[in-house]
Structures are given as structure tokens and as C-alpha cells.
N, C-alpha and C positions, 0 to 999 in steps of 0.2 A: 503249150511246149512246141519246138521246131518252128521252120518259117511261115506254116499256115495257122499257128497259135491255137491248137486244139486243146480243150481243158480237160485232158487225161491224164495227167501227171500221177504217179504212186506216191509219192512224198513231198516236202517243201523241206528246203536245205537253206539256210542261211550262215554268212560268213561270221567267223569269230570275231574278225576286226578289219579294217580297210587295206592292212599289209600283209594277209597270211592267205593260206589256204586251207586251215582248216575251218570248221565248223559243228554246225549242229542241223542235225534230221529230226521231223516231225512225222507221224503216219497215223492214220485210224483203221480202228478194224471194228465191224459189229455186225452181228448175222441174228440179230432178234427174232426172224420168221423161224427159224430153225427150233428154239425155246418152245414151238407150240408142238414139237414132235421129241426132242430130248434136250432139257434145258441144260445141262453139262454142256452136251456136244454142243449148243449155241455159245457158251462160254471160252469153249475151248476153239473154238473155230473162229472168233473174235481175236483170240492173241494170235492165232495162226496168220489173219489176215494183214494184221498189224505188222508183223513180222515179214511177210513178203511183200509186202509196200516198201518198207526201211530197207529190203533189200538193194533197191534201186540205188541207195546210198554206199559210199565208201566207208563201212564200218570195220573196225579192229578184229572184234571179237562180238559173237553174240550176247554175252554176259555184260558189255559195255552198255547194253539198252535196259533202260528204266520205264516202268510202265503207269500209266493213272488209271486207277480202274472207278468209271460212273454207272453205278448200281441203280435200277431201277425195278420196283416191284410194286404188286399191290399186296403188300404186307396184310394178313387176316384172312385174304379170300382163298376157300380151300383148296387147297394143294400148293397155293402158293410159296408159303414158308417152307416146305419142304423141297421144293424146286429150288429157292435161293440157295436153302442151307446146301444142298446138293452140288450146286453148281460152284459157291465158295470154296467148297471143299476139292472141286474137279480143280478148279483153277490155281486157288493159292498152297494148297497142300500137295496138289499131285505135279499139274503140268507145269507151272515154272519152277518148282525145285529141279524137275527132270531136264528143264532147259536151261537151267543156270541163271535164271534171272528173276527179280523181284518187280513188285508194285509198292513202292514205298507209300504214294499218294493216291487219293481217290476222293469220290463222294456218292452219296446216295438219296435217293426219292422213294421213299416208302410209301406213298399213297398215291400209285398208279390206278385209281379205281375212281369213277364219280357216279352220282346217283342223283336223279331230278325226276319230279313228278311233272306229267303232261296228260292234262284233262281226265285227270285220276288215276291216272297208270304210273305206276312206279316203273322207271328205267333205270338201267346203268350201262356202263361201258367199262371192262377191265382188259387194261394193257397186259399182253404177257410179259414174263421176267425180260429185261433188257440189259445187257453188259454192252458199254460202250469202252474201247480200249483206245487211248492215246499212247503212243509209244515216241521216246526220244533218246538219241544217241549223240556222242560225238560222232565227226566225220574227221577222218584222217585227210580226205581230199578232194575239195568240192568239186573240183575241176573232172572228178570221175564219176559224176551224177549221173545215171542212166536214166532215159525218158522211153517212153513208148515209139518214138518216132522212127519208122523203120527208113534206112537209108539206103538210097538207089545210087550212090555215087561212090558205092565202095567192091564194085565187081559183082559176081556171083557171090548169094550168098543165100543159107537154109535159115528154114525156122524151124526150131526145136522144141516140143510140148516137154516139160518137165511135170510130172502128173503125180503129184502126192498120195492120190487117191489111190495109186496103185490097178488101176482099172474098173474100181469099182462102180464108178458113175453113178453114184446115189443122188438122187434127183427131189429128196425131199424139201421143201419150202423152197425151191428155186424158183426165178421169174418165171419160166416157163411152164409148171405146175401152177404158178398163181394165175398165170393170164389164163388158163384153163379153169379156174374155180375151184384148184386141186391144192393139197397140200402135201399129197403123196406118202410113200408108207416109212420110207429110211432116210434120215439123214446123215448128211456126209460128216464127218469127224475127223481129230487128229488122232490117228491111231496107233502114231508110233511118234514118239518124241527125237526119237534118234533122226527119223528122215529128216525131222523140219530143220535141225540140227545140222546134217551132211549138206542139205539144200544150201541154208545159207553160206555155210563154210565154202563150197565149192564156187557159190556164186561171186563172193566176193574175189576168191582166188582168181576165178575168171576174169573179173573186172578189172584186177589189178594188173593182169598179165595183157590189157588189152584187146582180148577176144571177143568182147560183146558190143556190138553196134547197137543194138535196142533190147530193150527189157520192158514186159508189162506183166504185172501177177492177175492170176485167174481167178475170178471173185463175181459179184453179179453180172448174169447172165451168160457164164459159163467160156469156153473156149471160142465160141464163133464172133460174142461181144467182144472178147480179148485181142482176136487178131483185126477184127475191123477195127477197133479203136487204134490198132498200130498202123493200120492204111491209111485212115483218115488222117495221122498225124504225119505219116508220109507220103501221102497226096500221090498212091498208088493203087495198083491191083494187086490180088492174091491167086495163088494156084494152090490149093490145099488139095493133096493126096490123103484119104484114112486110112490105106492100105495097111501100113504098120500099126495098127488101132485093133483093127477089125476086118473080118471078109463077110460080116452078115450086117447087109442093109437095115434090120429093123434094131441096129444098136447105133445108126447113126445119129437119131436126135439125142438122146442119153451121153453120146461122146460129145457133142455139139453145145448142149446146154446143161450138163452138171457143174456143179459150182463146187468143187473138190478145190481141195487147196492146190497151188501149182502156179507156173509162169509160163509165160512163151518168151524166149529170146530170139535174138538174131547172129549169127555169126557168118564169118566169110565161109564158103564152100571147102576150100585149102585145111579151114582149122576144125572142122567137123569131126573129123576122127578124133582128134585130141581132146578134143568138149566130151564127147562119149565115153572116151575112156577116163576122164577123169570123175563124170557122175558114177561111171561103173566101178571105178575103186573105191569110191565113199559110200556103195553098198547100194545107188540108184542106179539098177540096169534098166535091161530092156522092157521090164516090168511098168517101168517108172516114165523112162527117156526115150524119145522118138523123133525123128525127123520127119514131119507133117507137108514141106512144101514149101513155098519160096514166095519173097514179092516179085511182083513185074511191073514191067513199065508203062502200065496204062490203065485205064479205069476199071476191067475185068474183074470180079471176084468168082472164082469158081469153086466148088469141092467137088471130088468126084472119090468114086472108090471102085476098085477093080475095072479101070478103062472107061467108067461109066460116070458123065457127068450128071451130078444130082442135082446142084445147084446153080444157078448162073444168074448175076445180075451185075447193074452198074453201079461202083462205088459212089458215085455223087447221088444217087437216088438212093441207098442203103444209109447213107449219112443226113441226108434231108430225113428220111423214117427216123434215125436214131436222133436227129435235132427238135423233131417235130412239136412235141409237147412243151421243150423251153421256147420254142418260137411262139407258139398259139400265147404261152403265159406273157410273155417278152410282149405282142402284139395287143394283148387286153391292158397291161398296165402301163408301157412305155408308149413311143410316139409309132405308131403302126406303120409308117412309110420307112422309119428305120429299119424297123423287124424286118420289115418285106425287102429292103435293099441285103442286109446281113444275109437273109436265108437263101437267096439268089444268088448269092455270091458261091454258095456251094455247086452250084453247077457250071462255073468257069472252071474246065480243065485246064485253059491255057495260064492259069492263076499262077506265079513264078512264085510265089511266099515272100517272105522277108529278104532283104537282099542290100548290099553295101557297094557302094561305087564312091570313093573318094579321091579327090585331086590332091592329096599328100598321102605320106608316110604316117601310118599310125603308131611306129614305132620312134620316130623321128621327137624326142625331146628338147622342141627349140627355147625350153626354160633352162637347161642344164648350165649353160654358160653365166647364168645368172646365180643361179643357187649355189653354182661353185664358189662365187664372192662372199657367199655368207651373210649376205643383208637381206631379209624377210620382211619386205613392206608388209604394213599392217592392213587387213582387211577386217572390217567388222562385219559379223554375222549376225544379221537382226532379227530379233524374233518378240512376237507379242503372245499373250497367252492365247492358248490354242493351236501355235505355231509349233510342226513338229519335223521338221527337214533339215534342221540347222545342224544337227553330227554329221551326215551325209555331205551337205554343203562344206562344212569345214575342213571334211577329209579332203574333198578335193581340192579346195584352195592350197591345204597345208603339203598335197602332193607336187602343186604347181610350184612351190616356193615362196608362199606367204607365211604370215603369220596369223592364222586366224584367232579373231578374238570374239568371245561371247558378249555380245552387247543386248541388253533387253531395253524396252521401251520405255519401261518403269525409271532407267539407268538416265534415258537422253530428259523423261518430262520434270526428273528433281533436278536435271543439271550435273550429275554424276560425272556422266561422261559427255563428252563434244565430239565432234568428228576432225576436229582439227587434224589430229596425229595419223587419221586414216587414210590412204590413197584409194580404198574401196569399200564400199557400202553394196551389201547383201540382202536381200529380204526373202527370206525364205517360204517354203510351201507350208500347207497346214491348213488349221479354218479358225482363224483370228477372230474373236468373239462370236465364235460358232457361226459365223458369216450371217448371222441375224439382222444386220442391217444393209445385208448386201454384200457379195463375196468380196472379201479385202476393204470393204469400204469403212466398216467400223475402225478399223486400224489407221486407215488415211486421215479418217475425221480427228483421230487423238493426236495427231502431228498440225494437221491443218487448224485447229480451233484452240491449241496450244501455243502461245506466243515463243515462248524459248523453243519447243520443239521446232516450229514452224521455221524460224530463222536458221536453227542449226540445220535442218535440211535445206533451204534456200542454199544457204552459203557453201555448202557442201556441194550441191548440182552446179552453181556457179563458176566454181575452182577449173580453171583449164589441167589442172593436173589428177584430177579424180576419176574414178569411173565407177558406174552401179550398175546391179544384175538383180531383175525381180524376176522370181520363179513360182509358177502356178499361184497360189494366195498371196506371195510377193509381188507377183505380175499385176493382180487385180488391184493391189493396193498401190502399185507405183502410178498405175494408168488413171487412178484418183488423184497423183499430185501431180497431173500434167503441168498446171499451173504453176509450179515452182522448177520445173525441168526445162530449160531453154530447149526448143525445137522440137517440142513434142505436142504440137497444137491439133495435130490429126490423128492423135491416138485415139483408139476408142475405149471405151469401159467393158465389161466382160458380164454377161449375162447366163441366166440357164440354159444347159447343153440341148441341142433340137430333140436330141433321143429323151430329154426329160428324166435324166437318171444320173446318177455319178457314175463317171467313165473310169476304170481302173483297167488299164490294159497297153500294148505295144502299138506303137503307130511309127509310120513311116514321114519323117520331114527331109525335106530338101532347102540346103542353104541357099538363101538369094543373095544375090549381089547389093551390097549394102558398106555402110562406113565402119559397123559394129567391129567394135577392137575386138571382140571375143571370135567373132566370125572372121576374123581375117586370114584371106588364104583357103577359105574354104567354099566358095561359091560354087554352086553346082555339083558338091558332094550330098549323098542320099545317105540316109543309116535309121536305124532303128531307135528310137526313143521311147521311156515310160511316161505314161501319161495317167494321173488321177485329180481327175476334177468334177465339179458337178455345175461350174457355172463358167466355162471356158469360150463361149460364144461372143466374139467380137462383135460388138454392137457400134457403130460408125456414127457420127451426130447425122450425117448426110450421106445420101450417094455422091455427092461432090468431096466430100471428105474421105469417103472410101477411094475414091481416085485419086484423091491427091496423095495419100499416103501410100498408094500404091506406084503413083509414077515419081515421088521426089526421092526413092530411093529408102524408104524408113523401115519396108517391110523386110525382116531379117530372115524368117522360115516360113513355110509353107505345110501344109501336109499333101503326101502324093500317097498315089495306089501303090499299089506293090507292082505296076508296070512304070512308074515313076512320072504319073501323070498327077497334075496338081487337081484336087477333087474337093467336092462339096459334099460327095457321098459318105453315107455310114457303111461300116464303122471307119475305113480308112480315115476318113475326116472325122473326129468321134465327138465333136461338138457343133456342127454344120455351119461352121465361120465361112462369111465371104471370101471366094477365091482362095480357100486351103490356109489363109492368114494365120497366124497361131504365135509368131514372133515380130516385134519390131524394136528398132532403134532410135535414138534421135539423131537430129540431123548430122551431128558431128561424130556420132558412132561411142559416145562415150558412156551413155547409158542404153541398155537393153533389157528388153523384158521378155518373156516366153512361157506361157501356159504349160508346155513341156518340161518334163525332169532331167535334166542332162546330170546333174547329181549322184542319180541314182542309175547311172549305168556307163559312169566313168572307167571304172574296170572291165576287163573281160567277163570277168567271169560272175558279173550283175547281172549279165544278159542272159534272158532265157532261151535267146538261141542269139547265135554267134558264128561267125564262120571259123573254120577250122585252124586258118594260120594266124589269128587273133592270139597273142600271149598275155601279157599283162595287162598292157591299155586297151581301150574300145576308142572309138573314132572321136568321141566328145572328150574325152581327156585333152583334146588339144585346143577346146575353148579356154579353158583356166590357164594352159601354159599360155595362150595368147594374151594374155592380161597380164601375165608375168613380164612376157616380153614387151608391152606397152609401155609399161612402168618405167622401164629403162630406156 
């Protein structure tokens, strides 16, 4: 989430369709280690964690949430059947009815014990009872989804802890206890369903009123992990004051590391009294809610009690510790140099994060005059087995004023459809033929080695009134059709990412000066874009071909870092392509290919981060409208 794309979101939110702001939210909860102490408590806490995660989305009422329960138990093992029964009763017959929610679906695995013999010795491993909860709910407005990113551009703000454990600070099975090889004595629990209901209702009301700038639920790692993750997402420091929570230094570890239910919210200081009053009116008063500090505009993280600084460190160092395990795994599994580059990026205090620099008005609908005429040119949204990006692509072209027609390669091969009636042809992203013949190559060969299809593609590309776009898998496919496309003799083909992994993330691109009809008037603009590919590294036939493509105006898009500099460094350049090249066009500009996915970010709400002043359209909607304007 946020400009620095830190993976700390509480829930996943999708839109119902491409022209509304309603949607669906999904989140999970699990507290399996608690079952070693108190199995029913572990079940209740799994549900509680799911609900505090879902609270980050704008849900009308708690009863809208539906749960799926995944039960795992070593049935028949001494004591486990009783624990399973007690937990099912606690969850299904007590807590959920009290909350007014249901569990209509689920699954179970009742064989969570394994036995084997090793050198004549009988051995076994038995897993504790585990309940994994997945929660789903309709969302009334996806634009109001909250994230943990602390906002430093909203004036003076406060951080408020909502402690549904009411100061009990139970440490049972916490990460801190496990770190010391302990399990502790008492498990956190959902003591009062009414508190959880009140919490959810107040958070939804504050969200609707625009009071909440950031939200993060308290879970694994406790309060200190919660606020640190918010600081990581906000690229800022913290000034935490624990005085409202205790005056005893001995209680500080339990306060910082207990994993009771709750959340931390960021609000403007002038709204703090109203926010506290709303919690108090809902029965969550001083025992539950307290102002615990504020974010600061530097990298310092400090924790104080009674004027004494108990902890002081640099956010960058703390974030590297937080990411250390993932980094070491990545270094062993992936390209070690890429892992090092991404890990070292955490040290850059002057990293501005994602940004937008446009040479045009994002709200200017240049296709509107043509749409008003009522003429909708046909564009073929081409797909093959394994392709999965056709729906988003069709939606983008439809919004730009085209009639998007679903065309399958089998239609072309069988002669049921040709391209004569189409002004545009778009090859979409996905995994055609499972990429087993190379990325996009199987798809391309199905056209090249079938005379009917080859003739149809060649005739289309040779027309002067047609245009084509290839995205991701479609980019790979079209690059392999370059012999049929005039003016593409220097195009590369695409091979495995330098990172050696499938990359699904947000990257920054800069539009280059080229003849691409899609990028007309956009040269010099920079914006974030979604990428999702395993083979996106542009491999040119020779250094001479790379140079010729670069100087001939065929390069249409390049990856840039957060400072706007063209880069080959990971992760700003997720595939390591030379000179940051990620999009190219034919010499006349009618055919454009690119590895990133503009169709996944043409609406403002599709972007995981966007400027506050974006309303409905995002930066790359201009691409599709440019095509509509070109047709006329």
C-alpha cells in the first residue's frame, strides 16, 4: 500500500464492475498457536481478527459479513476431539449468533497427525487445532478503503489505540513469548461480543465521516508491530507516549507485544476529541481508547514513558529487520543481486515513492466528441487458451468509445471471423499455452504456421487504417509476429525476468517520444502501472539492434525509479530490461506493444496508490482515448 508499496494491507477489495464504486472485501483471521492454551479462545480470536481486518473497508453493517471456516484437527488424538467440539460450539453456537453473522460454508481436514518410523523408532507429529477464517462482505464504496499508510500531508495528527482487550495485555502464545521459547499462561480472547460490534460500528461511522486517515488492526507482533508497519507504509517516524496506558515501566513489554484484538487509527488532532467521544458513547471509553502519540516527519522511532525514552531507533533499520527473513529467503530462491538491490532500497530516506507527472489533464476526455456521434468502431479483443486479461481490456476500450468484440483464436483459425471489419486488434495478457513454448510463442506460432490465420494477421497489419496493441502475454505474442508487422524489424523478444521470478507489483514508467498513436501527447509523462509477468526481459538480437530501436523512435515506454531516472535496477525495473525498455511501437506508430498492464489501472480506484485529486479516470485512460481520436 501507499507510495512505497509496503505489503501491509488489512484486506483485499475488488470492484463489482468497471463503472461503479461498490465492491467486495475479503480478509482472513487465524490464531492457531492460541489453541495450545485455549482452543475455544483461538476460534473466537480468529473470527475477531477477520472482523478487525475487514473493518478497513466500507461495509454497511456487521451482519453483511459472511464467513468461511477451514477446520483442521488431529481427530482421534487424545483431547483433540473435545477441543474441536468446544471450539465449534464457541464459534458456531455462541459468538457468531451474538455478533449476528453466519458461517454458511467451510471445509475440514481431520487428519492433522503423521507417524513414521526412523531407525526403528516410532515418531509422530501432531498439529494443534486450527481454525482459518475467511470473511467476505459487500462494500458500499471502494474509494473509502483504509490502509495502514500514515499520512504526513494532513497537518498535525494523532495516533489512537483501540484496545478491545481492555488493558488485560494477555501474552499467551504471542510472537514475543514464542521468541523466548515460551507459551505464557493466559490466552487473549473475545470477552464481550458487544465490544467487537461497537468497535466495528464506530470505525465504519468515522470512515464515512472522513475522520480516519490510516487504519491498521493489531495482530501478530502486537502494538509495536502495528505502528511500525504504519510508519513503514508512511515512510515516517514515530513519537509514542505510553503514559495513557500505564505508569509502570514493568508493564511496557506486555503493552507493546500483547496480541489482543484492536486497532490503531490516525486522525487529525482537531478531530481527536470528537473521535474519542464517539468511542465513549459506544461503550468504549478510557479503558479501551487512548491517544498514544503521533507520526513525525523523520526516520526516528521513539517510545517514551513519564518523560523517559525507553526505546529509540531508526525506522530504516527497523524495516530492514522486519524484512530480513523475507530478504534471506528471496536471496536463496531468486537472483541474489536483485534481492540485495531491493533490500538496500530500504536505506534510502530521500526515496519519494510513487508519483505522477503528467503533461496532460487526466480528466480531459478527448474521445467525448467522437462518442457523441454515436459511432463505435469495432476493436477485436483477441484471446487464446490461458489468456485472462480480456475483460479489463474490453472495459477500457468500451469506455473510450469502441465496440469491444470478443474474438478467440479458434475463430480466426476456423475462418469464422476475420479482421476486415475491425479498426483495432488487441492481444491481451495471460498465459497462452501455459507459456510452455516460451512466453507468447505458442500463441504466435498458431498464427504463423496456419495459412489462413497468417494471411488474416498480415492483411490487418498492412492496412493503413488499422491499429494494434499487445499487452504482457499479447506483447510477447506480437513481438514474435514482427515479420508480419511493417516497421518492427528491431523489436526484441521477451525472456525470463532477471529476478528469476514472476513479478506482480506496481512500477513507474515514463512515456517516451515516439509515433505511437496510443501515447500521442503523453511524452515525458510519468505514472505508476501494474505489471505481472515472468518473462518480460527485452532481449534484442544484438547490441546494434538495441541501439537502432533506441535511436529510431521505436521505444515507447521505459521503467524509471521513484526519482524519475531511467533504470535497470530492481525492483523499479522488475525484469532487468536494458535501458529500462518496456514498451515499443512500429515506425508508423500504429502497432504498440508493452509488458505493463494499462488496462488494470485505467480507473483511479484500480490503483493501489493514486493522487488525492484523481476522481474517476487514471493517467493511462488517455491511451485508449488516443486510439479513439486517431480512428477519426
